[in-house]
C-alpha positions as CSV (number, residue, x, y, z in Angstrom):
1,M,0.0,0.0,0.0
2,A,1.1,3.5,-0.8
3,K,2.3,5.8,2.0
4,K,2.4,9.6,2.0
5,P,5.9,10.9,1.3
6,P,7.0,14.0,3.2
7,R,6.0,17.3,1.8
8,G,8.5,18.4,-0.9
9,K,9.4,14.8,-1.7
10,L,6.2,14.2,-3.5
11,R,6.3,15.0,-7.2
12,I,2.8,15.7,-8.6
13,L,1.7,15.8,-12.2
14,V,-1.5,17.8,-12.8
15,C,-3.6,17.2,-15.9
16,N,-7.2,17.6,-17.2
17,D,-9.4,17.5,-20.2
18,D,-10.9,21.0,-20.1
19,G,-7.7,22.6,-21.3
20,V,-4.6,24.2,-19.7
21,D,-6.4,27.5,-19.1
22,A,-9.5,26.0,-17.5
23,P,-10.5,27.2,-14.0
24,G,-10.6,23.7,-12.7
25,I,-7.0,22.9,-13.4
26,K,-6.0,26.2,-11.7
27,T,-8.0,25.0,-8.7
28,L,-6.3,21.6,-8.8
29,E,-2.8,23.2,-9.0
30,R,-3.6,25.1,-5.8
31,V,-4.7,21.9,-4.2
32,A,-1.5,20.1,-5.3
33,R,0.6,22.9,-3.9
34,T,-0.9,22.2,-0.4
35,L,0.6,18.7,-0.7
36,S,4.0,19.4,-2.3
37,D,6.4,22.0,-3.6
38,D,7.2,19.9,-6.7
39,V,4.1,20.4,-8.9
40,W,4.1,20.1,-12.7
41,V,1.2,21.0,-15.0
42,V,0.9,19.3,-18.4
43,A,-2.5,19.5,-20.0
44,P,-4.2,19.8,-23.4
45,E,-3.9,23.1,-25.2
46,T,-7.7,23.2,-25.8
47,E,-10.7,21.5,-24.4
48,Q,-10.8,17.7,-24.9
49,S,-14.0,16.8,-23.0
50,A,-15.3,13.4,-23.9
51,A,-12.0,12.5,-25.6
52,S,-12.0,9.3,-23.4
53,H,-8.7,7.4,-23.6
54,S,-7.8,8.4,-27.1
55,L,-4.2,8.5,-28.1
56,T,-2.9,10.5,-31.0
57,L,-1.0,8.2,-33.4
58,R,-1.5,9.8,-36.9
59,D,-0.6,13.4,-36.2
60,P,2.5,15.0,-34.7
61,L,2.2,16.4,-31.1
62,R,3.5,19.8,-30.1
63,I,4.4,21.1,-26.7
64,R,4.2,24.7,-25.7
65,A,6.2,25.7,-22.6
66,I,4.1,28.3,-20.6
67,S,6.4,28.6,-17.6
68,K,9.1,26.6,-15.8
69,R,6.7,23.8,-14.8
70,R,3.6,24.4,-16.9
71,F,3.2,23.0,-20.4
72,A,0.4,22.8,-23.0
73,V,0.1,19.8,-25.3
74,A,-1.7,19.9,-28.7
75,G,-3.4,16.6,-28.0
76,T,-5.6,14.6,-25.7
77,P,-5.3,14.1,-22.0
78,T,-3.7,10.7,-22.6
79,D,-1.2,12.3,-24.9
80,A,-0.4,14.9,-22.2
81,V,0.3,12.2,-19.5
82,V,2.4,10.2,-21.9
83,L,4.5,13.2,-23.0
84,A,4.9,14.3,-19.4
85,L,6.2,11.0,-18.1
86,H,8.3,10.0,-21.1
87,H,9.7,13.4,-22.1
88,I,8.9,16.5,-20.0
89,I,9.7,15.1,-16.6
90,K,11.4,11.9,-17.6
91,D,14.3,12.7,-15.2
92,R,12.1,11.7,-12.3
93,R,8.7,10.1,-12.7
94,P,5.9,11.7,-10.6
95,D,4.6,10.0,-7.5
96,L,1.0,11.1,-8.1
97,V,-1.1,12.1,-11.1
98,L,-4.0,14.4,-10.3
99,S,-6.5,14.9,-13.2
100,G,-9.1,17.7,-13.1
101,V,-10.8,19.4,-11.5
102,N,-13.4,18.6,-14.2
103,R,-16.2,21.1,-14.8
104,G,-19.1,18.8,-14.2
105,A,-19.7,15.3,-12.9
106,N,-17.9,12.1,-13.9
107,L,-20.4,9.6,-12.5
108,G,-21.8,6.3,-13.7
109,E,-21.2,5.7,-17.3
110,D,-19.5,9.2,-17.6
111,V,-16.2,7.4,-16.8
112,T,-16.2,5.7,-20.2
113,Y,-16.3,9.0,-22.0
114,S,-14.3,11.2,-19.7
115,G,-10.9,12.5,-20.7
116,T,-10.4,13.5,-17.0
117,V,-10.8,9.9,-16.0
118,A,-8.7,8.7,-18.9
119,A,-5.7,10.8,-17.8
120,A,-5.9,9.1,-14.4
121,M,-6.2,5.7,-16.1
122,E,-3.1,6.4,-18.2
123,G,-1.1,7.4,-15.2
124,T,-2.1,4.1,-13.6
125,I,-1.1,2.1,-16.7
126,L,2.3,3.8,-16.5
127,G,2.7,2.8,-12.9
128,V,1.8,6.0,-11.1
129,R,-0.8,6.4,-8.4
130,S,-3.6,8.5,-10.0
131,I,-6.8,10.3,-9.0
132,A,-9.5,11.9,-11.2
133,L,-11.4,14.8,-9.6
134,S,-14.6,16.4,-10.7
135,Q,-16.9,19.2,-9.4
136,V,-20.6,18.5,-10.0
137,F,-22.8,21.4,-11.0
138,R,-26.2,22.1,-12.5
139,H,-27.0,24.6,-15.2
140,P,-27.5,27.5,-15.0
141,H,-25.8,27.8,-11.6
142,P,-22.1,28.6,-11.3
143,V,-19.6,25.9,-10.6
144,K,-18.7,25.7,-6.9
145,W,-15.0,25.4,-7.3
146,S,-14.4,26.3,-3.7
147,T,-16.0,23.0,-2.6
148,A,-13.4,21.0,-4.5
149,E,-10.6,23.3,-3.5
150,N,-11.4,23.2,0.2
151,H,-12.1,19.4,0.5
152,A,-9.7,17.9,-2.0
153,P,-6.5,18.2,0.0
154,A,-7.9,16.2,3.0
155,V,-9.4,13.5,0.7
156,I,-6.1,13.1,-1.2
157,R,-4.0,13.0,1.9
158,E,-6.2,10.4,3.5
159,A,-6.3,8.3,0.4
160,L,-2.5,8.4,0.1
161,R,-2.2,7.5,3.8
162,V,-4.3,4.4,3.3
163,G,-3.0,3.6,-0.1
164,W,-4.5,1.4,-2.9
165,P,-3.3,-1.5,-5.0
166,A,-1.5,-1.3,-8.4
167,G,-3.9,-1.3,-11.3
168,I,-6.5,0.8,-9.4
169,F,-7.2,4.5,-9.6
170,L,-9.6,6.8,-7.8
171,N,-12.5,8.7,-9.2
172,V,-13.6,11.6,-6.9
173,N,-16.7,13.7,-7.4
174,F,-17.5,16.7,-5.2
175,P,-21.3,17.5,-4.8
176,D,-23.0,20.6,-6.0
177,V,-23.2,22.2,-2.5
178,A,-21.3,24.9,-0.7
179,T,-18.1,23.9,1.2
180,A,-19.8,23.9,4.6
181,E,-22.7,21.8,3.4
182,V,-20.7,18.7,2.3
183,A,-22.1,15.7,4.2
184,G,-18.9,13.7,4.4
185,V,-17.1,11.3,2.1
186,A,-18.6,8.0,0.8
187,V,-16.6,5.2,-0.7
188,T,-18.8,4.1,-3.6
189,R,-19.2,1.9,-6.6
190,Q,-19.9,3.1,-10.1
191,G,-23.6,3.7,-10.6
192,Q,-25.7,3.6,-13.7
193,R,-28.3,6.1,-14.8
194,D,-31.7,4.9,-16.0
195,Y,-31.0,5.7,-19.6
196,S,-29.9,8.5,-22.0
197,D,-32.1,9.7,-24.8
198,L,-29.6,10.2,-27.6
199,F,-30.7,12.4,-30.5
200,I,-29.2,13.9,-33.6
201,D,-29.8,17.6,-34.2
202,E,-29.6,18.3,-38.0
203,R,-28.9,21.9,-39.1
204,F,-27.9,23.7,-42.3
205,D,-25.1,26.1,-42.9
206,A,-25.2,29.2,-45.1
207,R,-24.8,27.1,-48.2
208,N,-27.6,24.8,-47.2
209,V,-25.2,21.9,-46.5
210,P,-26.3,19.8,-43.5
211,Y,-24.3,19.4,-40.4
212,Y,-25.1,17.6,-37.1
213,W,-24.8,17.9,-33.4
214,I,-25.0,14.7,-31.2
215,G,-26.9,15.4,-28.0
216,Y,-28.6,13.5,-25.2
217,R,-31.3,14.1,-22.6
218,R,-30.6,12.2,-19.4
219,H,-33.5,10.8,-17.5
220,R,-32.7,10.6,-13.9
221,G,-34.4,8.2,-11.5
222,P,-33.5,7.1,-8.0
223,S,-29.9,5.8,-7.6
224,P,-29.2,2.6,-5.6
225,D,-27.5,3.2,-2.2
226,G,-23.7,2.8,-2.3
227,T,-23.3,4.3,-5.8
228,D,-21.5,7.4,-6.8
229,L,-24.8,8.9,-8.1
230,A,-26.5,8.4,-4.8
231,A,-23.6,9.8,-2.8
232,V,-23.4,13.2,-4.6
233,A,-27.2,13.4,-4.6
234,A,-27.0,13.2,-0.8
235,G,-24.4,16.0,-0.7
236,K,-21.5,13.7,-0.1
237,I,-18.1,13.5,-1.8
238,S,-18.0,10.3,-3.8
239,L,-14.7,8.3,-3.9
240,T,-14.9,5.3,-6.3
241,P,-11.9,2.9,-6.8
242,L,-11.8,1.9,-10.5
243,A,-9.8,-1.0,-11.9
244,L,-7.9,-1.2,-15.2
245,D,-9.0,-4.9,-15.4
246,L,-12.4,-4.8,-17.0
247,S,-12.9,-8.6,-16.8
248,D,-16.1,-9.8,-15.2
249,A,-15.5,-12.7,-12.8
250,R,-19.0,-14.0,-12.7
251,S,-19.3,-14.3,-16.5
252,H,-15.8,-15.7,-16.6
253,R,-16.8,-18.6,-14.3
254,A,-20.0,-19.2,-16.3
255,L,-18.3,-19.3,-19.7
256,S,-15.4,-21.3,-18.4
257,R,-17.9,-24.1,-17.5
258,V,-18.9,-24.3,-21.1
259,F,-15.6,-23.6,-22.9
260,K,-13.5,-26.0,-20.8
261,G,-10.7,-26.2,-23.4
């Protein structure tokens, strides 16, 4: 199990999918600096929301140095983590990857689309402890960044103190409530929404050529106890351990009884 290194010894890589200038990554950088003096920011040049775990293989990647320890990558969140570990800070690998703070929830099936979660996943694949962090909000209300900023340091410190196995990363979601109204931390499992109503919005440009927006309307029902969805609905911080191994043990046993060879 991982133990918390002394302050100043912990090297932290901060990434996100909302882009290097997003307010959430600035929030997370401040959080990281409460944990260590050795903080590096390597993030996409532009917003990469819903990029999932995509890796750029057919186009060159460019790095823009913003300051001594801040870099923008013309690519995806996964690209940013790979370039950080294998090029930008290859002299000493980070001890921790923090991804976020995402503008909006990464709950339930969101984790399969999220570039924020993917950056933490890539960090884990490369052997670094990783945490994805997201701040839930509801339109048209402003994002309560202070909730994540005030609660994240304690959540991260305690998680590092307890530790978690290799091949596991943490997905943390802060509820859409004020800092003082947070009702605690719940260790949760990944939930599932009732369903999403996917639709295609067809429009026409000035030359009458059609183009399309993909959209969805989420239908929310009651969430089972113990899920990330239920926790944030109750005003709690949701902490969900996620595994790189997507194998299903129950199906494996059932199929193994049939395919014995």
